[in-house]
Structure formats: structure tokens, C-alpha cells
N, C-alpha and C positions, 0 to 999 in steps of 0.2 A: 054084769053091771059095769066092771072096769072097762071092758071092751067097748060098750056103748058110749061111756064117757069119753074114752080116747077118740072114738069115731066122731062124736059131736065136736070135740075140741079141734080135731084135724079139719073138719068141715068149716068151723068158725075161723080157724087160722087161714085157711085157703081163701075164704071170702074176704077176710080183713086184708090179706095181702093184695088181693086183686083190687079191692077198693082203694087201698093206699097207693098202689102203683098207678092206678088210673088217675087219682087226684094229683099225684106228683107229676105225672106226664102232662096233665092239663095245665098245671102251674108252670112247668118248664116252657110249654108252648105259648103260654099267655104273654110271657115277657114281663118286664117291670111295670109297676103302676106308674101313671103319669107324674106322680109326685116324687118318684125316686130320684134323688139328686146325685146322679152318677152318669157318666158317659156310657151309653149302651146302643147296640145296633137295633134295639127293639123300640126306640122312640126317637124323636128329633131332639137333639141336645144342643145346649148353648155353652160356649167356653169363653173364659176371660184370660187375659195375659197376666202373669204374676208381676207385681210391682212393689213387693215388700210387705212386711207385716203391718206397717203403719197406714196402709191404704185400705180403702173400702172396696168391697166386691159385691156384685149382685147376688143376693141370697138365693135367687131362683136359678142361678147358673149351675150347670151340671159338672163342669170340669175346669181345670186351670192349667194353662200352658206355660212352659219355661224353656229357654234355650240352654241345652246341656253341652258342656265342653269348653266353655269360654275360659275357665280356669284350669291351670295345670293340675292342681290338687283339688280334691273335693271341697267345695266351699260350704261349710256347715251353716254359715250365717246367711246364705242366699238360697241355693238349691236345697240345702238341708232344711232350712226353715219352711220352705214351700211344702216339702213332703210332710213335715211334722204338722203343718197347719191342716192337712187333709185327714189326719188321724182323729179318733174320738176325743172330743174336748178341744180340738183346735179351731182356729178361726174359720177354716174352710172344711170342717168335718163332713165326711161323706162324699166330697167331690173327688173325682178321679184326677190324679196328677198325670199330665201329658208332657213328654219331653220332645222338643225338636232336637233330635240327636244329630248335631252338626259337628261331631267330634273330629272327623277328618279335616274339615276346613279350618276349625279353630286351632288344631294342633299344627297344621301346616303354616298357619299365620304366625304362631309362636316360633316355630323352628326355622322357617325360611322367609318370613315376612310376606307370604302370599296373600293377596287381597281377593275379595269377591270379584267376579268377572266384570261387573258393572261399576266398579269403584276406581280401578287404576291398574298399574303394572308394578312389579310382576304379579300375576294373578293365577287363580286356580285353573283357568282355561288355557293357560300356557304351560304350567309346570305341575299341575295337580296329578296327572296320570303317572308321571315319573315318581312323584312323591309317594304315591300309593305303592308302586312297584318296589321302591327302595325301603319303605318304612312300614311294612305290614305289621311287623311285630310291635313296633311303637304304637301304632293305631290300636291294635288289639289290647295292648296293655292299658291304654286309656279307657277303652270300653270295659275291660275287666274292673278297673278302679271305680268307674261310675256305677256300674251295675252292682258291685259288691257293697258299696256304701249306700246305694238306694235300697238294697235288700235289707240292710241292717235297720233302716227306719221303717220300711213298709211290711216286713215279714212276708206273709203269703198274700197280702193285698196287691193288686196289679198296678203297674205303671204302664201307660201306653207310650211306646217309642215310635215316633215318626222318623223313619230312618233316612238320614243324610239328605236333606233338601238339595235339589239339583244334582243328584248323584249322576244323572245322565251326562253331565258336562265332562265327565272323565272318560266317556266312551263314545261321544258324538262323532260319527264318521265325518271325515273331511275337516275336523277342527284343527286348531293350531297347536295342539299339545306336542311339546317336545318329546321325541321318541315315539310319537304316534299315540292315538287314544287307546285305551284299553279295548280289547275285543269284548263283545257282549258276553261271551262265555267267561272271560276273566272277571268282568265286573260282577256278573251273577254269582260266580264261585266265591269271590271275596265277600260279597254281602252275605251269602249263606254262612260264611265263616264268622262274620261279625255277629249275626243272629245267634249262632250256636254258642259263641263266647258269652253273650249276654244271658242266654238261657241257663248256661252252666252256673253262673253266679246268682241269677235271679229267675228261678223257674216260673214265677208268676207273671213274668213280662208278657206284654201283648204288643204286637208289631203292626205297623202300617207302612206301606210302600209309597214313596213319593211319585206323584203323577207326572210332573214336568210337562205341561200341555203343549210345549214346543217340539216334542219328540216327533220325528218324521215317520218312524216305523214302530208305533206303540205295540203292536201285536208281537213283533219279533223281540222287542226290548223286554216286555213283561214276561214273555215265555223263557227268558234267560234266568229267571228267579224261581226258587221253589215256592210257588204261590200258596201252597198249603201252610206255609209259615206265617202268613199275613192275615190278619182279621179285617183290616181296613186299607183303603187307599186314601191319600191325602194330598191337598195342594200345599204349596209353600210359596213364599214370595209376597204374601200379604195383600194381594189385589186380585179379587175374583168377581165375576159377574153373577149376581143373583137373578137378574132380570133377563137372562139370555140362555139359550141352549148351549152356547159356547162358554167354556170355562173363563176364557179371556178373549176380548174382541180381536186382539192381534193374532190369535192362534186359531187354527181350525178345529182343534179337538173339542168335543162336546162332553158334557157330564154323562150323558147316556152311553156314549161310546166307551167311556172308561168302565162304567158299570157292566156293560154287556161283555166287554173283554175279560174283565177280572172276576165278575160276580161278587165283588166286595163292596160293602157300604163305604161311602165317601165322606171324609171330614174336610170341609171347606174352611178357608181362613181369609182374613181381611184385616186391614188396619195398620200395616207397616209397609215400608218401602226399602229404598237403597240401604244396604248394610244393616238391615233390620231396624231402621229408625221408625219410631211411631209416627203415623200419619193422622188418621181421623177415624171416627166411627162411621161405618158404611150403612146408611139407613135403608138401602135397597134390600138388605138382609133382615129388615124388620117388617117387610111387607108380606102379609099372610099369603097372598096370591103367588108371589114369587117363590115363597118357601114351599107351597103345595106343588108347584111345577118342578122344583128341584127335588123334592121328595120322590116324585114320580120318576125322576131320572136317577135315583139311587143315592142322593145326598141325605145324610142322617145327622149332620152336625155343622155348626158354624162357630169358628173361633174369632172373636173380636179382640185384637191386641190391646186396644185402648178404648173400651166402650164408654158411651156417654153416661152421665151420672144417673139418669132416670131409666137406665136399661132394665133394671129389675122389674119395673112396672110393665115394660114392653114384653119381656119374656113371659111374665105371668098371664098377660092378655093373649099372647100367641099360643101358649100351651093348650088352651082350651079350644083353639080353632084348627089345630093341625091334625091331619090324619097320622096314624102310626105307619112308619115305613114297613116294607117287607122285612121281617126279622131275620137278618142274615148273620150267621156266624162265619168263622173262617172256613168252615167245612160244609155248610148246608144252608139252604134258604127255605123258610117255611112261612106261611101266612100267620099273622097274629090274630087270634080270636078275641072275644070280649074278655076283659080282665077277670080272672078268677082269684078267689082268696085262698091262700094256703099258709096260714099262720102269718108271720111277719118276715117273709122272704125279702132279702135285698139282693140285688143283682150286680154282677161285675161287668167290666168292659167287653167281655166275651158273650154276654147274655146268659151267664151261668149263675145259679143260686149261690150266694156267698156262703151260706151256712154249710152247704155240701163241699164247696171248694176249700173252706178253712178246715173242715173235718178231715179231708183227704185230698189235698191239692194235686198230688201226683196222679190220682186216678180220674178225677173229674176234669178231663181235658177238653171234651167237645161233646156235641150232641149227635154226631154222625161219624162214620168211618172216614179216614183221610182219602182225598182224591189225588190223582196224579198231577203232574205239571200241566 
């Protein structure tokens, strides 16, 4: 009798395990529900720029962006408040915090007075490469500081780091960099070091590589980085074209060419200009047909630095009209099927179930084995 009972229990356990795993697998592949308010590669997301606790933000937005590095010390009442606002009970609870990690440029501005290249002289296109060569430890210390403080607020919740806008300017062949530009290998190795530094202090960090659509040799440039470290590709500069195959009219690079090279989902941005100054809300990113075309090209998100007041209604309307992107993680692309229910799963910026990530963040790293460069 005991043997029969044990046999039946073993059969039941095997059946339950198979059913549980099949259900979990289906949930993982389904991606987040459309109502999930967080940046994810598994749906088209909308992001807003941080303007302080006293401002209003579109409730339907999925993530909030901020420029990181402008202060020497961690600013608890600016970048700290932004992170706290995304935590449970906060003004932006559930939204993913996204850093424009401009720490090299901001630190060089404080140390040497270096300006952005389109602002004046001396600038980053003249002295930026030498600054990196001479001040690597200084830069890494700043990254450690920001990642450590961010981790204190966020715990195991992710922050998406858009790594060093216009980083290519330090390695552009033929540029006017004193001492010569960084080699692509030098630039790639140092960026890998920065990523490792952030990861050490903040294991839950998610990374995006800057596109820089003016790059002459994108394939050779992107291959200088360990692309398995990056979940997304992103634009920076605040002006992109929603109604064109080209990222910007002045450059030849297309949205699709970036996706085809990297196999990473793309975060587009708009609404700011020279020196990061706010410009205007770009209505071309509110056109459903434009968004459908860009989704087909690999774009999964748009950040509006200064969105119009009624943008919440626009987002709500668009969400029901847009197809889901191909659900791409840093390591694997798979098609998204119809949404399936699996309890109350919430998803992070990697397309991972938060309940599992929080239970054991060190082990829930990806949905597939890593690939090479």
C-alpha cells in the first residue's frame, strides 16, 4: 500500500512539475501585459524626463529619464528623489528609472572646463580623449559613487544606464583630439571597465549602448564592445525622426541597420537640444503609423524630455493601437505570443519576471546562454 501511495505521489509530482514549468515558460515568453508600467523590450514604452517632485507626469508613461553625473557628489534631492519616486508609494511608483550616464563629460567639465562639442571651446572633441587616458581612475570613482548610491535606493530593482552619450567622439578617426583619438579597442576596453564597475556596485543594472548615427563605420565600432553586456541601443542628442527610416535626416544611418547590426531593441529620444536644453514635444512620435513603422525597425521606446500636458491621453490611445515588438533580451530574440496569465507577474527592463529576480537576482540573469561578440 505504501509503495502504491509513493508511486502515485511521484506521478502526481512529475505531472505537477511539468505543468508548472510549462505555465512558467509560457508566462516568460508572453512578456508583460500592456498595462505594465515599466520599460520592457516586450512592448512599446513611453518615457518622460525628470523635472522634480513638484511637476506632473503622464500616469501612462513607463519610465522616467534623468542625466546622471552633473553633480560631483550624489544629489539626494535631485537624482535621489527621482529614484525614490519610482519605488512603491512614490509619485512614479512602478516606472523604470533611466540614467543618461554622461559622467565622463560632466566630470571633465568640472575638472578642465571642457564643453560639449557643439557649444564652444575648449571642448570634449579637442581634449576629451586625453582626459580619459589621464583620468581613468577618477572617472571610475565617479561611476562607483553613482552606482553605489543608486543601489542603496533601488535594492535589486533595475536602473537602465544609457552609457555615455556621444562616446564615439573620443575615438572618431581623423578628429582633432589632442594626442589623437582613442583607438576603437581602447574605447571598447574602457567602456567594458565602466560597465564592470557599475555591475560590481549595482548587480541589477541594465545597460544600453549609444548609437551616435553619425558613425562612419558602425559595424567596426559596435564590435569593439562586449555586446552581450547590453540590453538596448539608444539615441542621444534629443532629436530623432519618427517619420523616416533614417534616425536623423542629416545622417545616413537607419533604425533598421542599427537593429540588424546589434540585434538589440532601440530606445529613441526627443525633445532637447544643444547642451541638453529642453526644446519641444515632438508630435511625430505620437503618430500611430510612424510608431508601427519604427517598431518594425526595432524601436521599442520613445523618451520625450518635455512632453505636452495632454500626453497621458495620447499614450493611452496609442497603447491599444500598437503591435508588440519582437521581445528581445540582451541575449535572445523570440516572438511574443498572446498574453497569458500567471498570477500577478511584473516584469523588469530585461523582460524578466520581477518576483523571480527579487527572489534570487544573481541567478535570474537571462533567458538564454550568452553569445560572443
